[in-house]
N, C-alpha and C positions, 0 to 999 in steps of 0.2 A: 293628630303628629305625631311622628316619631320624633325621638329626641336626636336622635343623629341627624336625622334632617335640619331641625331647630339648630342645632350645633354646628353645623357644616355648612349648611345651604343657606340658611337664612342670613339675612346681612345684620351682622353685630349679635347673632346667636347665640355665640358664644358666649361673650360678656353680657347679655342678659341673663343666661342659666346661671353664670358664677356670681352675679349681683344678687340675683334671687338666694340663691346658698346662702351666700355671706350675711346678706339682709337679713335672713332666719334668725342665722348664730347672733349677729348682735342683737336680734328683738331678744333671744333667751338671755342674753348677759346682762341686756339694759333691765330688764324686769326683775333679775335678781339682786341687780346693783341698787336698783330702786328700793325694792322691799326692806335690802340690808340698811339702806339709809334711813328707810323709816321707822325701822325697829330700833336701830343706834337713838335715835332723835326723840325716839320716846313718841312719835307721832300717832300710834296704836291708841294712844289714851282717851279717855274722856274729853271732849264730844266726841270722836272722831271713830269711835269702837266698828260703828257699821263701813266707814271707808276702810278700815284695816279687814273685815272678812271680806267685803268686794276683792279685794285687793289679792287676797289668798286664792281666792277662787279663780281669779284672773291668772294668778301664776301658774295653778294647777289646769287651767284650759290651755293656758300657751306652751306648758310641757308634753300635752296630752298632744296639741297640734304638732310640735317638731318631733315627737315620736312616729305619729301617723305619717309625716314627711320623709320622715327617716326609712320606712316602712315601702315608700313607693317604687323604690328601684326594683324590688324584690329580689335581690340577687342572693349571697350566702350571707355578707353580712346583716342584711336586712331579715334574712330568715332566723339567725341567730340573734339577732336582738327580739324579735317575738319571741321567742322561747323563753331567753333573759325576762322580759316584760311580762310573760303571761305566769311564768313560775315566781315572780316577784308580787303579782297580784294575788297570786293562789295563796303566798304566805301571810296576806295581811290576814290579821286576827279578826276575826266577827264578818269581813265581808269577800274572806278567798274560799277557798275550798266546802267549808261549812256555812258561808251567808246565804243571803236572800237571792243574789244575781248572779248565782253559780250557772245556772243552764243559759242564761243572756250573756257572759261574759264569755263562758268557755265553751258553749254550745254543747254540752252533753251533761246527763247527771250522773252523780256518782251511783256506782254500783259497791252493796255491801254482800259481798258472798262469805 
């Protein structure tokens, strides 16, 4: 389906598309607020360390999903988001351009001439 068809021809299509967009933003904000509350109240301390680790994983997963959803339109804004995101990943110590996942993430192996 085309997004223009969904937005203009499907009944309540624009409402559905905008609700999906705002719900995605609300999800990211809610997850951050929840993690902030857990940190401030000390709920990450024993015996809940494993819950904290799972929560950090879920925050990371939520942000990655949000980033990939941001890229879906593949317009000028999304292209620059990919550029900034991959450059940030490359700058990560031990995981970036010198890390073990460089070919998987960036698709090329470095050449040292």
